[in-house]
C-alpha positions as CSV (number, residue, x, y, z in Angstrom):
1,X,58.4,22.5,12.6
2,X,59.8,25.4,10.6
3,X,63.1,24.7,8.8
4,X,65.9,26.9,7.6
5,X,64.2,30.2,6.6
6,X,66.3,31.0,3.5
7,X,66.5,27.7,1.7
8,X,64.4,29.0,-1.2
9,X,67.0,31.7,-2.0
10,X,70.4,30.2,-2.6
11,X,72.2,33.6,-2.7
12,X,70.7,34.8,0.5
13,X,71.3,31.4,2.2
14,X,75.0,31.5,1.2
15,X,75.3,35.0,2.4
16,X,73.6,34.0,5.7
17,X,76.0,31.0,6.3
18,X,79.1,33.0,5.4
19,X,78.0,35.8,7.7
20,X,77.1,33.4,10.5
21,X,80.5,31.6,10.3
22,X,82.3,34.9,10.1
23,X,80.5,36.1,13.3
24,X,81.5,32.9,15.1
25,X,85.2,33.2,14.2
26,X,85.3,36.9,15.1
27,X,83.7,36.3,18.6
28,X,86.5,35.6,21.1
29,X,84.4,33.1,23.1
30,X,83.4,30.9,20.1
31,X,86.7,31.5,18.2
32,X,88.8,30.0,20.9
33,X,87.1,26.6,20.5
34,X,87.5,26.6,16.8
35,X,91.2,27.7,17.0
36,X,92.1,25.0,19.4
37,X,90.9,22.3,16.9
38,X,94.1,22.7,14.8
39,X,92.5,21.2,11.7
40,X,90.6,22.0,8.5
41,X,86.8,21.5,8.9
42,X,84.4,21.2,6.0
43,X,80.7,22.0,6.4
44,X,78.2,21.2,3.6
45,X,74.6,21.9,3.2
46,X,73.7,19.1,0.9
47,X,70.2,20.4,-0.2
48,X,71.6,23.7,-1.2
49,X,74.9,22.4,-2.6
50,X,76.8,25.0,-0.4
51,X,80.1,24.1,1.2
52,X,82.5,25.9,3.5
53,X,86.1,25.4,4.6
54,X,87.1,26.5,8.0
55,X,90.8,26.4,8.7
56,X,91.1,26.3,12.5
57,X,94.4,27.1,14.1
58,X,95.5,29.0,17.2
59,X,97.3,31.6,15.1
60,X,94.1,32.3,13.2
61,X,90.8,31.0,11.8
62,X,89.9,31.5,8.2
63,X,86.7,30.6,6.4
64,X,86.0,30.4,2.7
65,X,83.4,29.0,0.3
66,X,83.7,25.5,-1.0
67,X,83.9,22.2,0.8
68,X,87.6,21.0,1.1
69,X,88.7,18.0,-0.9
70,X,90.0,16.2,2.2
71,X,88.9,17.8,5.4
72,X,90.3,16.6,8.7
73,X,86.7,16.6,9.8
74,X,83.7,17.0,7.5
75,X,80.0,17.4,8.4
76,X,77.3,17.2,5.8
77,X,73.6,17.8,6.5
78,X,70.6,19.6,5.0
79,X,70.1,23.3,5.8
80,X,67.0,22.2,7.9
81,X,69.0,19.7,9.9
82,X,71.7,22.4,10.5
83,X,69.1,24.8,11.6
84,X,67.4,22.4,13.9
85,X,70.7,21.2,15.4
86,X,71.9,24.8,16.1
87,X,68.5,25.7,17.6
88,X,68.8,22.7,19.9
89,X,65.7,21.0,18.4
90,X,67.6,18.0,17.1
91,X,70.0,15.8,19.0
92,X,73.3,15.4,17.1
93,X,73.7,11.7,17.9
94,X,70.1,11.0,16.8
95,X,70.7,13.0,13.6
96,X,73.8,10.9,12.9
97,X,72.0,7.6,13.7
98,X,69.1,8.6,11.4
99,X,71.5,9.5,8.6
100,X,70.5,13.2,8.7
101,X,74.1,14.1,9.5
102,X,77.1,12.5,7.7
103,X,80.7,12.8,8.6
104,X,84.1,12.4,7.0
105,X,87.6,12.4,8.3
106,X,88.8,10.7,11.5
107,X,86.2,10.0,14.2
108,X,88.6,11.7,16.7
109,X,88.5,14.9,14.6
110,X,84.7,14.7,14.1
111,X,84.2,14.3,17.9
112,X,86.5,17.3,18.6
113,X,84.3,19.4,16.3
114,X,81.1,18.1,17.9
115,X,82.6,19.0,21.3
116,X,82.8,22.7,20.4
117,X,79.4,23.1,18.6
118,X,77.2,23.7,21.7
119,X,79.0,27.0,22.4
120,X,77.9,28.1,18.9
121,X,74.2,27.4,19.4
122,X,73.5,30.7,21.3
123,X,75.6,32.6,18.6
124,X,73.3,31.0,16.0
125,X,70.1,32.1,17.7
126,X,71.5,35.7,18.1
127,X,72.6,35.8,14.5
128,X,69.1,34.7,13.3
129,X,67.6,37.4,15.5
130,X,70.0,40.0,14.2
131,X,68.8,39.1,10.6
132,X,65.1,39.2,11.7
133,X,64.7,35.5,11.0
134,X,63.8,34.1,14.5
């Protein structure tokens, strides 16, 4: 199984993730789910030491580099696990049970984030394709 295609180039990987998250929060369909979370979400690719803070509120969603100090919900995984999850090749609950996905923050908040992720899977596939990485 092929993993995340840019993990050998940290700069391109960071550019890819920033671009992907920006495309998600600019898309009205996917942005609605993120905005309704009303919390700060941290996402970290542990193998690349890349982190992102997504501030999710109805009045606007912002995204910046760096994992937040105390996210309301935090998700940490390798870039390969992220890639496989968003391609639908890995079950999120199985990844959590196997320790491939780690969470922080309240369980309620983590479950709220998990609830909106499926609507982002198609956006991920489309973004990969737009970058010629499918």
